[in-house]
N, C-alpha and C positions, 0 to 999 in steps of 0.2 A: 442849521442844515435845512436846505430846501428839499422837500420830499414830494415825489410824484408817483402816481399810479398809472399803469399802462393798460388801456382797454383795447385789446387787439394786438397780436404779436406776429402779424404777417410780414411781408417783404419790407414795407416801409419802416417798420419798427427798428430795423438795423441802423437806419440813419439817426433815429432818436437815441439809440444805444450809444453810438459813437459820439454823438454830441454831448451826452452826459459824462462821457469819459474825459472830456476836456474841462469839466467844471469841478473844482475841488470840494465845494460845499453844497453839492446837489446830487441826488441819486434817485433811481427808480426803486421804490421799496416794495411794490406789489405789482403783479402783472396777471392778466386774465386772457385766456384763449381756449377755444374748444379743441384745438390741435395740440396734442401732447408734445410732438417734436418742436413746434414753434414756441410753446410755453417753456419747455425745458431749456431751449437755446437762450432765451432772455433771462430766465431765473438763474441758470448756471453762470451766466456772465455778470450778473448784478447782485446775486444773493437775494433777489426779490422773493417775497412770499407768493406762491402760485395759487391761482384761483381758476375755476372753470365757469363761474357765475359772477359777472361784474356787479350785479346788484348786491350780492352778498358781500363782495369785496368792499364796495363803497359804503355799505351799511356798517361794516366792521371798522373801517379806518378813516371815515370821513372827517373825524376830528383831528387826525394825525397828519394828513397830507395837505400840501399847498395847492396842488392842481392835479387834474386828471388829463391824460392824453388819450384822445379817442381816435382810433384808426380803423374803425369798422367799415363794412360796406356802406355806401352813401345813404341808402334807405333806412339804415339803423341809427344814423347820426342824431336825429331828432329825439328819439326816445332816450338814448343814452345821455345826451346833453341835458335834457330836462331832469332826468333821474339824479344826475350829479348836482345840478343847480338847486334842486329842491332839498338837498342835504348840505347845502352851503359850500359846495366844492367848485372852485374855479375850473374852467374848461379850456383846454387847448384842443381844437377840433381840426383834423386834417381836411384839406381841400379835396374836391369841391365841397362847399358847406352842406348842401342838402340836395334833394331831388326836385324841389320846386320853390318858388318865392314864398308860398304859404308855409311850407316846411321851415324855411329859414326864419321867417317872421315869428313863428311860434317859438323857435329857440331864442331869438333875441328877447322877446317879451318875457319868457320864462326866466332867463338870466337876470334881466332887469328887476323883475318882481322879487327875486331872491337875493338881489345885491351881490351877485358873483360876476366875475370877469369872463367874458366869452372872447376867445382869441382864435381867429381862423388862420389855418396854417398855409396861407399863400406865402411862398418863400422867395419870389423873384428879387425882391429888394435886398436880399441877403447874399446873393451870388456875386462874387468879386467882379466879374465882367460887367454886370449890370450896374453895380455901384460906381465903377469907374466911368461908365457911359453917362450915368446920371450926373456925376460931377462935371463932366464935359458940357452937358446940356445946360446945367445951371450956371456955369461960368460965363456963358454968352460968347465964348471964343469962336464958336462955329455958327453964331447967329441963332435964329429962332427955330425950334422944332416944328416942322410942318406935316411930316408924314412918316409912317411906320410900315414896314413890310416884314412878315415872318413866314417862312416855309419850314415845315417839320414833316419829315418822312420816316417811316419805320414800319415794321411788321406788327400791326396792332393785334394780330391774332396768334402771336407766338405761344408756344406751349406753356411757358412759365407765367402767362397772365391768368389770374384766377377767373374762372368762367362767369362769376357774377358780374364782372366788368362788361360782359357782352349781353346782359339782360337789362333792358331799360327799367323794369320794375325795381331792380336793386341798385342800379348805377345812376339812374336818372337820364342817361344818354350815353353815347359812345365817345369817339375820339374828341369831339368838340367839348363835351362835358368834362372829360378827364384832362386832356392835354390842351384843349382850347382855353380852359380855365387858366392855365399857366400863361398863355399868350395874352389874354385879357388883363390878367394881373400885371404883366409887364407893361402894357399900354397905360394902365392906370398909374403905375409907379413912375414911368417916364414923363407923363403929362400932368400929374397931380390933378387929375380930372375924372369925373364919372363918365359912364358910357351913355351917350345920348341916343345913338341909333345903331342898329346892326341889321344887315341884310345879307342874304346869300342862299346857298343850297347845300344839302348834304346828300350823300349816297349811302343807301342801306344795303348791305351785302345779303344776298339771297340766303334764307334760313335763319336770319337774325332780325331783331327788332330795334336795334340801335345802329347808328351810322359808323362806317369804317373810314369815310373820307368826307371832307367838306371844305368849302371856301366861304369867306365872309368879308364884307366891307363894313368897317366900323368908323363911326364918327364920335369923337369925344365931345363933352360939353363945352370945352374951350376951343373947338374948331379943328383940332388936329385929326387927321384921317389916317386910316390904316387898312391893310389887307392881311388876311390870314389864309394860308393854304396848307391844310393838313391831309396827308395821304397815308393810309394805313396798310399799304400793300407791297412794300419793298423791304427786303432784308438789309439793304444798305442804308442804315440810319443816317439822317442828316438834320441838323437844326440850324438855320441861318436867319439872322435878324439884320435888317438894314434900317437905319434911322436917317432920315433926310432933313437937313437943316438949311436955312437960307444962305449959309456961308460954308457948308461942308457936309460931310457924311460920316456916319459911324457904322462899322460893321462888327457883328458879334458872331463869328463862326463857331458853332457848337459850344459856345460859352467857354472856350478854352483860352481865348485872348481877345484883345480889342484892337481893331485897326481903324484909323480915322484919318481924314484929310480935311484941309481947309480949302480956301478959294483957289490954291495952286493945283489942286487935284493930286497931290503927292501924298500917298498913304504912309502913315507911321504905325509900326507894330508895337504893341504894349504887352509884355508877358506879365502874367499875374500869378499870385499864389494859388495853389490847388487845394483850397479848403472848401468842403461842401457847404452850400448855403444853409442847410439845415443846422449845421454846427453853430453858425452865427445866430440863427433864428432861435434855437433853444437857449442860447446864452442870453439873448435879449429878453425872452420870457422870464428867465430866472432873475435877471437884473431888475425888471419891473417889480416882480414879487419881493425881491430882497429889499428894495427901496420903499416898499409899502404903497406903491402906486396902484391905482385901480383901472387905469385906462390902457387898453391894449394897443400895440402898434398897428395891428391889423384887426379891425373890429368886425362884429357881425354884420353891420350895415355895409361894410366893404365887401364881405363875402356874398351878401344878398345881391349887390349890384352885378356881380359876375354871374351868378345863377340866373338872375332875371334876363340878362343879355342872352345867355345860351338858350333859355327857354323861348325867348322871342324869336331867335333864329330858327328854332324847330317849328315855330307856329303854335306852340303850346300855351303861350301867354301873350298878352298884348302890351 
């Protein structure tokens, strides 16, 4: 039986809970949160032992669990990751990895020093629409990928968003740090390349210290270019991705299905199974642990590349 501990029982933890429900030989055996309702929700569903102090939890069960899932506010990722690592516990860390490149590098070094696995929760490679698009790209049927465009619109200031997301000290940044990290993950996945350059602008809403909207031009190390357009002021949510190749185009509207065309310009629609990407992600984590492997599918270095790009866009890093 693969056993996991959950550090943080906020909104994102529901995805982890559902993922574990699909795996017969894995379970969440302990959970920690300061919110009694959130903690009760997870523990009632899983039978996990409740804690309000993650350090006490890890101290007590570090020899019993296979990995810890950390879903805390971004500024708390570093301390929690290193605390687990120093007690020999593998870490699955929700994205974005940290609030700065230095923060991410410290986590990477700590996990290496203690010989534990650090897995960053970038999940775009597990979403059925992206997986299908990646197969099309790799097949060569539509030629070579040359450009990428993504537009994502939503109300970033909705009442159900925890307020720490809107404070740079805790979140590391606004919509580009949180949702832009997904866009950059997608680009890295589709291109199998690191981020070479990023340029653009962000808009900071009055009364806040992190951005609500932003645009970016991105160049990958292999030469593929892309644009990101994230707007946080509309209640009509939309997420569209267009991939341009030398012999065709792939469109991913709201990740619900795939539409693509070849040189004839006639689009074909592909319906996909509606399985959350996080389900496949956690299944992958458990498979790696079950097989005794130590190399994560999404490493700390991968997560660092995303954070460094966002911080360069802000002008916080060079």
